[in-house]
N, C-alpha and C positions, 0 to 999 in steps of 0.2 A: 332419332332421327332419322326418315327410310328417305330413298330415290325421290324423285318427280315422279309422280304414273299417272296415265290416264282413267278415267274410268274405264270400269270395269263392262258396267253398262250403266245405260241412259234411265234414271230412278225416278222420274216422273210424267207422264205424261205429256205436259204442257211443254216439256222440254225437246218432245221429237220420240221418248219412249211408246210404249205399246201399253203398259198399268201403269197406277201409283204404286212404289214398291212399299211392303207395310214394314220392312226393317230398313228404312234411309241409310246411308253413307254418302258421308261426304268424300268425294274422291275429282279434287281438283287438281289435272295438271298444275298450273298455273303455283302449286302450292306445295312443301315436301313434307308433306304430312297426310295422313288416310285420320279421318274423325268418325266416330259413332257413336251410338249411343253410350255404351259402356262398357263393360270389360265383366263377365258373367264367370265365376271360376267354377270349374270340377259340375260343368253345363248346371249349376241350378243359380236363380236368378234370388237368391237366399244368403250368393257368398258375390255380392256386385262390389265393383268398384264403377261410379259416374259421378256425374256432375249435378249440384245441388247449387241454383244462383251461380253464387261468386265463388264457391268451394267444393273440392276434391271430395266425394260421400262415399265411406266405406260401410259397405251393411255387410252382417254376418247375425245367426239365430243368436249367439251366446251375449255380444255386445251392443247388437241391435244396430240403429243409426249413428253413427256416429263422422262429422265431419271433418276437413285437416283440421280448420283452423282448431277446433274441440278439443284437440291432439295433442296441442300446446297448451293446455289449460290445468293446473294445478286440480282446481275443483273435480275436475272429469276422470280423473287420478285415483281409484279406490286405493286406500288405507288401511291397514287389519287394526283394530286398534285391541287385540286380544293378548293378553298378561301386562298390557304397557302403561295403566291406567288412564288410557285416553279415551275421552267421548267419540272423536271427530271417524267418519269412516273414508273419508278423502283427505288428499295430499295437503290443500287447499287451507281447509280447518285445522286441519293436524297441525301447519305450521303456524298459523295463529293462535290454536289454544299453547301449543310451547310458547309463544309472547305472552300470553297472557297466565302459564304457569313459574317463568321466568321471573314476571315482577311481582308477584308475590314473594318478597323476603321472608326467609321464615330466619325463626333465631331460637335460642335454649335458654334455660334459667336453670342451675342444679343447686341442690340442698344435700349436705349431708350432715349425718346424727349419729353418734357413736353411742354405743352400748346399748343398753335393751330400753325400747320406747314403751315408756309408757303409757296403760289406761288415760287419753284425753288428754294426751303431749298435743302442745302447741307445736307445730310443725313452721317453721320460718325458712331463713338461711343457712340453720346450723342446729345444734344443739345447744352453742353458747348465745344462739343468736334465735330466743324461742319468739315463735310468730306470733304471742298474742300483745308483746312489746315492740319487737322488731320484724314487721310486716315486711311480705318480698313487693319490693314498687315494679310496675311494670313501662317499662322504660316507652313505648309507644302504643297508639291504638292499633288492636293484633287480636284473634281469635284463639284460644288454648283448644288444639286438634288433638296433642296425645301428652299422654304422662308414664314415662315408665318408672320403673321401681325396683329396686335391685335390695334385697338385707342377706344378712348371714339369718340360720334357722331356719327351722324343717315345720310343716305341719302345720304352717303359719292362719289366722282366723283373725278377721279385721276389716275394717273399712277406711280411709283417708277421705275425709269429708272437706270439703273446700268451700270457703267462705269469702267473701268478695267484699271489700272498705268495709268491715268491721267483722264482731266475734259475737252477736245476739245469732238466734234460730233463722231472725228473718234475713241473715247475710250470704244464707248457705246458699251455693248456685251447683250442687250437686249432691246427692244425698248415697246411690248404691251403684256407681258407674267405675269406681276404683275399690274395687272389691274381693277377698281373698278368702277362699274357705278350704282348709286345708294344704297349704300353697309350700312350696319349698322355692327358695331362691328369689323370689317375682313374679311379677307380669309387666305385659306391654296394654296400653290402653289407648285405642284407638278411635277413631270416629265421634270425638268429641268437638262441641261447637259452641262452646265460653266466652262472652266478649266484654273486651276491656278497654278502657281508655286510659290514654298518657295519664299517669300518674294513681292510677288505681291500685287500690293492695289485696294480695293476696294471702291468703295464709290457708296452711292447712292442718287437721288435726285429726288424730289417729284415736278412732273407738274401735276398742277392744273387744271383739266374742268371742276367745279362747286364747291360745299360745300367740304370744307378741312378737315381732321378730327386734334381730339386732342389727346395729350397724347398718343404717341404710340410709339408700340413695336417691335420692327422686330428683329427674331430669324432666320441665316441665316446657313441651315445644309449644311455640307460636308460629302462626302466621301473621305477618304485619298486614295492615288494609289501607 
């Protein structure tokens, strides 16, 4: 606030002035403020604070024009999605994307096999429960997203073929996505998109292409839908 002031000049000819001022100011001795079109910073109208309708408006060459109202909106705040798996580029979208991600419950099923994995061996829950007779049961509608495989042995060659709801060739749902060529220790297989309904059966089968693994563990990671 400032002290009440009298006009330094009369800015309009209808009020007794000699001319119309092209840069009018409001200077009313009955008020305790000075009013103007806006404030230009650094002598440049590209850096400006002024009024737009019912909002204070800020202008600069980098952010462009933003009102005071928009500065309070999460959708107008930028968000970096570099290295965090998000698609969102503003804060509002990132919050909503987080809610979606949290709603997608993930669960896993672990299977363990002792000794050497034989060619064409069925892989169920364990070597004591072979997959051809005791298949893995999927508990809810879900999508198989990832598979991790660990084993003893070096330079292993082969493929784990997955079957859904049967043991015939027509029940194969992947062919080469879980593949090993001269691999030691196992591997992680991401980017899968294999759908299951609650109660569906899942079986694995080892296809031998060379050296076989020993003492293998498989973990299937599902995303509930």
